[in-house]
N, C-alpha and C positions, 0 to 999 in steps of 0.2 A: 323630688319633693314629696313629702308625706301627704297622702290623701286623708281627708277627714269626713266625718258624717255629722249631721245636725239632726237631732230628734225634734220633730215639730211638736207644737203644743197639742196635746190631746184634744180632739174636737168631737168626741163621741162617735167617731167612725165615719163622719160624713165624707171626708176625702176618699177613704178607701172604698166605701160603698158606691160613691159617685163615679169612680173610675174603673171599678171591677166589672167585667163583662157579664157575670152571672148575678152578683149581689144586687146590682142596680135594677134588676128586673124583678126582684123579690119584694114582698111587702116589707116595710121598714122594720117592723118588730122581728120578723124572721131573719132579716139580714143582720140586725144587731146581735142576735143570738149566735150567729156564726163567727163574729169577730174574735172572741177569746180563743178560738181554735186556729186562727190564722197566724202565720209567721210574720216576721218583720217585713214591711213593705217599702220598697224604694219609691219615693213619691216624686222626686225631681232631681235635677243635676245642678251643680255649681260649676260654671265654665269660665275660662279666660276668654273674654270677648274678642281678643285679637286673633288668637290662633285656635280657639275652641278646645283648648286642652281641658281635660276633666280634672277639676281641682277637688271636688268632693260631691257628696250626695246628701239629699234630704230624705229622711226616713220617718215612717210612722211605726209605732210599736203598739199593735192592737191590745196587748195585755194591759197597757196603761189606761185604756179607755173606760173599762167597766169594773168597778169594785176592786181596784188595785189594793186598797188598804185592807180589804177583807180576805184577800187570797192567802192560802196557807203558804208556809215558807217554801215547801218543795215546789209549789206551782210558780211562785215568784222566781225561784232559782232557775226553773225551766225556761222562763221567759228571758231572763238575763243571759242564760247560755245561748238562747236563740239569737240575741243581739251579737254575741261574740262570733257565732258561726256566720252570721250575715256580714259582719264587718270583714272577716277573713276572706269571704268570697269576693267582696268588693275591694280587697287589697287595701283596706283602711285601718289605721291603728289609733286614730284620734277621734274621740267622741265628744261632741259639744252638746251640752244639755243644761241650759240655764235654770231649769227646774229640778236639777239633780238632787238637791238637799230636801226638796219637798217630796220627792218620790222614793228616793233610795235611802236605806239605812246604812250605817257605817260599815257593817259587815258585807253588805252588798256592793258598796263602793270598793272595798278591799278585794272582793271576788273578781270584779272586772279588772282592777289593776293587776292582780296576780295572773290574769289571762293575757297580759300584755297590752291592755287598753289604756291609753292616756286620756284621762277625763278632764274636761274643761267646763267650768260653770259660768264663764263670762264676767266674774267679779272684778278683775282688774280693769276691764273696759268700763264696767258700770261705775266704779269709783272714779276713774280718770275722766269719764264724761261728765259726771256730776260736779267735779271740781272745776272743769271748764265752764260748765253751765252757771254755777253760782257767781263766778266772776262776771259773766256776761249779764246776768240779771242785775247785779249790783251796779254795773255801768249804765244800764238802761234806766234804772230808778234813781240814779245819783242826784238829779235835780229835784226829784219829787220827794224822796226820803233821804235827806242829807245826813241823818243820824241813825246808823245801823247798830242794832244790838243782836248778838247771836249767842245761843246757848248750845254747847256741844257736850252731850253726855257720852261717856266712854272715852274721854280724852286720855285716860291712862292706858289705852290700848294702842297698837300700832296704827289702826285705821283712824282712831280719834286724833292721835298726834299728827297724822298726815293732814287731816282737816285743819287743825289749829295752825300748823306751819304754813299751809297753803294760803290762808285768807286772813291771817292776823294783821297784816299790813293794810287791809282794805276795809276794815270795820272800825267803828268808834268805841264799841264796848263788847267785851267777850267774857262769858262765864264758862269755865271748863269744869266738868263734873265727872265723878267716877268713884270707885271704891278705894283706890290707893292714894291717899292724900299726899304722901311724900313724893310720889311720881308726879302728881299734878302740880305740886309746888315747884319742883325742879323745872317742869315745862313752863310754868308761869314766869319763873326767873329768866329762863332762856328767851322767852318772847319779849320780856321787858328790855333785856339787854340788846336783842337783835332788831326789834321793830319799834320799841318805845311804847308798846301797848301793855297796860297793866291789867292782867286778867284776874277776875274774881275766881276763887277756888272753892268748891263745895263737894260734899259727898251726899247731898240731898237732891234727888231729881227735881222736886218742885222748885227749888231755888234756882237750879241750873236752867230750867226750861220755861218757866213762867214769864209772861209779859215780854217776849222777845219778838223781833221782826222775823228772825230765822232760827229754826231749831234743827239740830242734827242728832240722830241716834246712831252711835257707832257700836253700841251694844244694848241689849234690852234693858229698859228701866222697869224694875219690878214693883212699881208703885202706881196706883191709879191716882189721878189728880184732875182737877176741873178747870184750872185757870189758864189752860194752854190754848191760845188762839193765835198762833204765829201766822204771819203772811205766807211763809214758805217752810215746808217741813221736808227734810231729807232723811230717809232711813237707809243706812248703809251698813247693815249688820252682816258680817261674814257668815257664810253657810245659811243664808236666808234667800230663798229663790225669788221671792216677790216682796216688794217694798211695803205692802200692807199686811205683813205678817202680824199675827195676833199675839206674839210673844210680848209680855210686858205691856207698855202703853202703846196700843195699836194706833196707827195713823187715823183710823176711822173715829177713834175716841178723842182725838186732839182737835179735830175740826179746823185744820188750816185752810186758808184761802186757796193755796196751791200745795197739794200733796204731790211732791215730785217722785214719780216712780222710776224714771229712767231718763237719761239724756237722749235726745233724738239725733243720731249721727248717721249721715249718709255713707254707705259703704263705698269703696273705691269704684270709680266709673268703669274700670276695665274688667269688672266682674259681671257675668251674665247669669241671671236667675229667671227661669221661665215661668214663674208664678209669684203671686203677691204673698209677702210674708208679714207677720205681725212684728212689732218692735222687738219683742224678746227673741224671736226667731232670727231677726237680723243681728241681734247681739251675738247669738251663737255662730252665725256665719262669719262675723267680724273676728271672733275669737279664733275660729279655725283657720281663717286666712292668715292672720298674723302669726299663728304658730307654724303654718306651713312655709311662709316666705321669709320670716325674720328670725335669724339666729339670736339676735339680741333679745327678742321677746321670749324665745324658748329658754334662754338662760335665766332671764329675770324671774319667770314664774316657777322656777325650781325651788325658790326660797319661800318659806312660809311667812316671813316678815314683810310687810308692806311699808315702804318709805316714800317720802316726797321725791327723792331723787329718782326712784324707779318710775313714779308717775310722770315726772318731767321727761324722762327718756321715752316713755310711751307717747306723750304729747308730741315730742319731736318726730316720732314715727308717723303720727297722724298727719303732720305737715308734709312728710316725705311721700306718702303713698298716693293721694292724700285722702284723709277722712274729714269731712266737714260737719261741724256742729250746726244743726238747723233749728233746734228748739228743744222741747222736752215732751215727755209722755205723762199725761195726767188722766186717770180713769180710763186708760186704754185709748185715749184720744191724742192725736199728734197736734201739739200746739207749736206752730211756727213762731219765731221771734216777732215777725211783723204783726201776727194776730195777737200775740201776747201784749205788745205795746198798745194796740187799739183797745183791747178788752180791759187791761189793767188800768189805764188812765181814765177810761170811761167809768170804771167801777170806783176809782178814787174820787171822781166828780159826782158820784151818786146817781149816775145814769143807768148803770146796769151792774148786776152782781152775778158772777159765774157760779153756778151750782155744781 
C-alpha cells in the first residue's frame, strides 16, 4: 500500500512552536523568526485503528508560513526540494495538499511531479461531496420550497455538465450558462430528452445567476453584478483551493444565505488520527486514503475529464468503506443537517437569520 502525506493548513507556526522542545521556550517573535530555516516537520500519523498500520503522515511545511508569496524562486525551490527529501525518508510518494493551487505555481507542481511525487488536491471528493449535499438539501426543503430554480455558470465545461446531469431531474427550472452556446444547446437538448426539463441557455452571467434559489460556479464569471442573492451558492472551480476564491464573482460579493465551501463527510471509522483536523485537512486525508486503498479511484483520477459516471462510482465507494455525509462547511463552521433544519426553518419563519 502506498503511503501518503497530508500538508496541514499553515497556522503561522503554532503547531511547530508548541511541540518543539526549544522553540516553545523562546519568545514568540524569536521563535517565529526561526521557522523559515526549519525543515519539513512530521506533525502526526494516520493509522489503521485495527492493526495500527501506518497509512500516512501529517506534515507541516514551515516555508509556507511566512511570506511564501514574496520568496525568491530559488528559495521556493529549496523548500520544495525539502518536501521531496522528507517524503522519500518517510517512504511516501503521494502528497495530499487541498491548497495546492493557492500555494504552488504550475512549474512548481511539475517539479514535484518530475521528482516522482503524486499530487492530490481533493477536488474529486470536493465535487462528489457537494453533489451529494445539494440532493440532501433539496430533500430537506422540498415541503418549504416546492419550486426550485438553479443557475449553473460554466455548464459548457466538464464540471458544469456534471452538475447539470446530476440534478436536472430534481429541480423545476434550470438556467445553464457559459461561453460556448452550441455546447450549451446540445446539453439542453439532452436534458429535455432524458429528464423532460427545458433548460434556459445563456452566455450572460447575470441572466444565468440572478434571482435563483441555488447558484453554481463551475468556472469564474468575469462580470460583477448586484442582483445575486441565492439561498445557496456552490463554487466548484477546478484548480481553486478555496471556495471563496476572488476570481470573477466572488462568493463574498454574492451574499448568499449559505455559501457552501465544502461538504462535511466523516472519514472511515477504521482510521485513527491522534489530533483534531480542520475540514480541508480531513479532505486531504480522505483523498490519500482512497488513493492508497482503491485501485478504482487511482484509475479514475488519471483522467483530466470529470464525468457523472466517475462521480457515481466514487459515491459507490463512499457506501463501501463507508464515508458518511454529515452536513456542510460554511465560514469554517461545521453545520450538521439537524442544525441546518432548525436554523433554516426558523429563518424562514422570520425568527432568526444566520450571519
